[in-house]
N, C-alpha and C positions, 0 to 999 in steps of 0.2 A: 430400708428406704421409700419402701412404698408409701407408708406412714406420714413422711416428711414433706410438711406444706409451705409451700415457695412463697415468699415475701411479695407480695405483689404491694403492698404500700412504701416501698423505698422509690420514692421518684428518682432520685438520683444514682440510683443501681437498678433499672428495670430486669423483670426477668427476660431474658433473651429465649427466642424460639425459632429454632433453625426446621426446615425439612427437607427430607430427600427425597425427591419425586422420581417415580419410576413408572413405565408402562405406558399406556397410550394417552389420546390427548383427552379422551373422558375422562380419565382418572387425572388428569390437570387440573381442569374444572374443579372436580372435586377437593385436590388441594388448595388452589385458589379460593373456593368457600371456606375451607378451615381456616385459611390465614386473615381472610375478611373477619370473621368471627373474634382470632386472635389479636387482628389490630384495632378493631374497634372497640377493645375490653382493656384497650391500654398496653399490652404486651409488645414487647420489642421483635420485631422480624429480624433474623439475620439470614445471611444468605452462606456464613460460613459455620458449618454447623460444628465445627471444631473449638468455637468460643462459643455455642449455646447452652444455655441452663438447660432445656429439654428439646429434644430431637425427635422429629416426628417421621417414621420412615412410611409413607406412603406407596405399600406393595402392589404389584401386578403378580396375578396367577394364572395369566393363559396358557403360555408352554411351561415346560420343564426349565428352559434358559432364564426365561422370566423370573421364575420360582426362586430356583438356585441365586440369581442375582439379590433379589428381595430378602433370603435369608441371609446370603453375605451382608447386607448392608445391615439388619439387626443387630447380628453377631458384632460388625463392626463398632456398633455403635456402645452394644451392651458391653463389651470391653474397654471402650472409655467410659462407661460407667461405672466398670469395677476400679478405676485406676483415679475414679472422685472427679474427671473432667466432664462429667455430665451428671446432671441430678435426676433426669427423668427421661425415659423411653419409653414412647408412643408407637404404635402399629396401628395403620390405617390401610384402605386400602383393598381390593379385592381378597386378599389371603385372607382378611378377618372373618370373613364371610364363609369360608370352607375350611381353615386350618388354625382355627384360633385355640382349640384344646390342643392340640400337639405342639402347637408354639408354646402355650403356656408351660407345659410341662417339659419342654426341652430349651426355654429359655427364660429363666425364672427373675431376669433381670428386667424383662417386661413389666411399666407399672401399670398399664391403661390400654385397650384396646378402642379403636373408634371404627365402629361400622360405618357400613355404607348409609344406612339409616342413621347413623348417629351424628353427622357433620356438626351440627348445631351445638353438639356436648362438649366439643372439641376444648373447650377454655376450661371447664373443671375438670376432665381429663391432664388440662396442663399444669392446672395449677392449685386443683383443690384438694380437699382432704381425701386420700384413696385408702382404702383396704386391699385385701384379694382383688387383683382386677377381673371384673366380669367379662365373659365373652358375648360377643354380639350374638342374636338368633342367627344359628347357623343354617337356616333357609337362606333362600334369596332374599334381597331386600325388596321392600315395598314402598318407600318411599322417592319421591324426587324434588329437586332445588327448583326455587321460583325466584321472580325477579327481586323480593325484598331479602334474598339473600344476599348478605354482605360479599363480592368478591374483592381481590386484591391480586389485579391481575399479573401475571409470569411472563407476559408477551410482552413484545415491542410493535405497536403499530398495526396489530390484529388481534383477534380476541375470537376466540370458539363459542359456540352456544349450543349445549345441549338440549337438543329440541322433543328427545324421548330418551327413556332409559330402559335396558332390557330386552328381551329377545325371545321370539317364540320360536323358531327356526331350530328345527331338530338335528343340526349338522351332527354327525358322528364324533367329527374333531375338537369339538368344541364343548366347555362347560360352564360358558360366560350363563346361560339361564340360572342354573344351576347358583351363581353368585349373585348376578346382577338383576335376577328375578325375571316375573313376565315382562312382555312388554307394555307399554305405558308413554301415552303421549302427554305435554305439557299442552296448554290453551293456547291457543293461536295470541292471543289478548295481551298474556303473560309473555309470550316470547320478544313479541313487538315492544312490550315496553323495556324488556332487558337489552332489546338491539337499540331503543332508544338513551338509554342509559349509557352503554357503551360508547354512542356518537359521541355522548358530549363528554365521554374521556379521550376523545381525539382519534379514534383508532380509525384506518383507511381499508381495514378489510375484516370481514365478518366471515365467519366458517362454522356454518350449520353441521352438527354430526350428531350421530346416534348410532346403537350397533346395528340397525336398520332402517335407515335415514327415510327411504323414498316409501317407507311405510306407514309415516307420519300419520296419525289421524283416525288410522283405522279402527283403535279399541276406542275410540271416543263418537262410533256410531256414524262416522264417515263428514260428521259436521265441517271439514275443513280436510284440506291434501297438503301434499307438501309444496304442491301449484301455485295454491292461494297462499301458503304461509310465504312463499318467498315473493310474490305479487304483493302482499302487504306488506314487508318490512321494505321494498322496495318505494312502494308509494307514500311510506311515512319515515324515509329517514333519508337521508343524502349520502348514505356510507358508498364512497366511489366504488369497490369492489366486494361483491356476495358470492359465495361459492357453498356449497355441500360436498359432505363425505359421509356416506359413500351409497352407491347405486344398485341395490339388491336387483339382478337381473331380470327376476319376475315380475317386479314391482317397479320399474320404472317406466313411469307414464307419459304419455306423448305430450300432454299439458305443460312435463316439464319441462321436456325437450322444444317444445315450439316456445315456451317464454323465455329459452335461453336463445333462440335463435331470433328473435327480435328485441331484447332486453338487454343493452348494451353493458351493465351493471353487474349482469348474473355471469359471469365467467364462462366462457366455453370453455370448460374442463369437467371431463366426468371419470370420477373413481368408480371401475364397475368389479368388485374380488369376484372372478370367474371361480378360483379355487383348482379348476381343472375341464378338459375338454372332452375326454372318453367318457362315454356314457356305462360304464360299467366301473368304473372309479367314482363318477358322480353318485351314481346311484348308491353305492357302498358308502358314502359321506350322507346319502340323505337328502340330495340338493336335485333338483329338478333342472332340466336343460340339457343340451349336449353341443357339441361343437358346432352342430347345422344352425340351430337355432340361435347361437353366439354370433353367429356369423351376419345374421339376417340381420340382429338387433343391432349391431355395429356398423352394418351396412345403411339402415335405417337412420342412425344418429348422424352418421356422415352424410346421409343427403340432407337431412334437416339441418345440421349446422357445421359447415363445410369447415368451417376454421376451428372443430372441435379439436382440443388434446384430450387422451385417451390413457387411463392408467389402469391396472388391474394388477391383482394376487395370483399366484398359484402356489399349491403343496405339492411338492415332490415325493416319491417314497411312499406315499399313503398307501395300504395295503389292496393288494390286487392293480396295483399300474406296474405290468410288466413291460416288456422290451417295446409291444406293441403300441400298447398305451402311451409310454413317454414320448414316442416316435410321434404320435398323431399332436401330442402336446407342442413336440419342437415344429411341427409343419404348420401349427396354427400361429405358435409366435412368426415363426418366419414369414405368414402370408398377411397377416393384420398389421403387423410394423406398430404395434403400440407403443404412445410417447414413452412411457415409464412402465416399470415393471418390477415387482419385486416378487422375490422366490422364496419360500419357506421350504426345511426339511420336514418332514412329517414328526410330530413330536407326541409320540404314547405314554398317555397318563391313565391309568387306573381310575379316575372320578370322569372322564370322557366318556358319552355315550356310546362310543364304538370301542370299547376298551378290548370286548371281547374278540375285536377282528384279531387283536395282535399285532405286532410290528414285525411283519416277515421281512422286509426288504432291509437288508446292511446298512449300517450307516455310512461306511466305506462310500457304498452305490449312491446312497441317497444324495452325500457330498458330491461327487461325479457329475449324477443327473443338475444336480442344485448349479453347479459352477458351468454346465452346458447350457443352460437356459441365460445365465447372467451374462455370458461370453457371445452370445447370439445377439442378445439386448444390446450390450455393449456396442457393436457397430451399429445397430438400428436407430439408436439412441444419438451417435455421431452423427448418422447423416441427418438425423432431424435438426440437431444444432448447427450443422454448417449451412442447413437451408436458411439459417437465419442471419448471416452474414451480410452485413451490406446494410439491412434493414433496420428501423428501429422502432422501439417499444418502450410502454409505460411501465417503470419497474418501481418495488416499494422497496425503499432501504432498510436496512436492520442492522447497520450497523459495522464496527469493524471487524474482520475477521482475525478469529484468534490465531491461527498460525502465522500469520501475515499481519499487523496491526496497520502496515502501511495500506492495505486493499481495503476497499470497502464490501461488503456484501449486502445484494438486493435480491429481489424474486422478481421474475418477470409473470405474468399472470396464467403462464404455463405450467408454474411451479406452485405446489401445494406447499405449505408451511411445513418441515420438521421432514417431509419426507422424499421430498424430489432435488434436483440440483438448485445453481442458482445462477445468480450472475456478478460475475466480479469486478470491481470499478476501481482504477486507478484513480481516486478523486476523493480528496477525506473532507470536500466541505459539505457534502449531502450530511442531515441529519436524521435519525431513525426515526421513523414514519412518514419521510419525505416519498412524496410520488415523483420521480424524474422520468425523464424522456432520456433513454440511452441509445447508442448504435453500438450493434452487434460488431465486433471487429476478431474474433477469434473462439473458435468451437472445440469442446472437449467433451468425451463420452457422457459425462454428466453436468459439468458447468460449463456456460459461456464467459466470454471476457467482453466487457463493452467501456464505453467512456461516455459520459455525461455530456447531451448537447441542451438540453432546458429542462425547465422544471414543469410541470404539471398542477394545473389548479385543482384541487378536489371540488368536482360538480359531478351534475350527471351527464357530462360530455362522454363520447367513447373511450373506455379505460380497457377496453378488451385486448386481447392478444393479438393486435390487427398490425399487420406494418404503417407506419404514417408515410404518406406520399408525398413526394416532391421531393 
């Protein structure tokens, strides 16, 4: 089947390509670039992979569960190919940079791999003459897309921009650098150009992302930093909402916090992935800082930006996390009262730099610890959400709620796309991408309920998460 050449000349029945996207927002951008190349080449893009001639599985290889999900998706498409329902199976994403050789041996139905450095070759992989599939260079990726790369957005009302790729941090729980490569930043001009293009497409929110966003520009000789980049985009576009993910605690500069304090369009939202607070555990993770330094950092941020919304992530069950270390983490979460918290159980993988540390904490204990943190945070989040009742906020409409189509889902500035809660509105008149004014009437641990009280004109007015006076 690998030698089959698909008929791209049949205009009445064009080749249909579907993509199964897995993993993080950075992987989503790679998928959008691939879809952009495919669409600009005249191929038909479908959201229904079951009706596609070609299916691309864009894999994630970060943790064991993600790898398992990716392999299951590949096997499902491989079975469809054996039945004749799919003509070609392509595999892209992080797993191509680390596991392509194994996948080629285990899943002979794979027709081609699209490595992280080969996004612009996806059309050839989808419809060109193929022999035996070649594997991408199994070292870390070295390329990075630019503003000239075509993108077919898969989001409504908002878009991500990847400001850098790769990572130089030595965290022992993560083998991203082995797949994504060393940290490398795009130029400020290129990022601003892409922001302008996205603005022309009507987006209302721009989200800067990278593995280590606050380190942006370090590898370019310090010609520009994240604060300068954000200011340039603010000055040269009118996009109402701008935020960035993620803030590495050691490289979050005061210039960024000061800009957040004075510039209404840079949302008062910080996602600072702390991972833990016990110094022994953090040392084993090869991360700096401790509970005391993190407390000082958060205190400084809250002093400079009183309305800041804080999110973090923690890993429980890491080697060396004894009862005392976990109790320290619980106390920290209780004291700091983050707005949003994500908790992951440690996922041992032989590829991780810290694999030699083993996996001494039993899975049942990891689960109990994770549930304890989440239960604690549920009450904290509920308290935060209850404080919103009766106030009015700007919200970005995302469309009908899948589970209950009569409800409209939207996000406040305090809700980052895909990872936080949302505001649910009993109003079907708002369109996707609209900025509306909502009054919060009800609170739940993750979501809030509200109703629309007006529309918001997209401009440089204050669109941050501040109650509307009056």
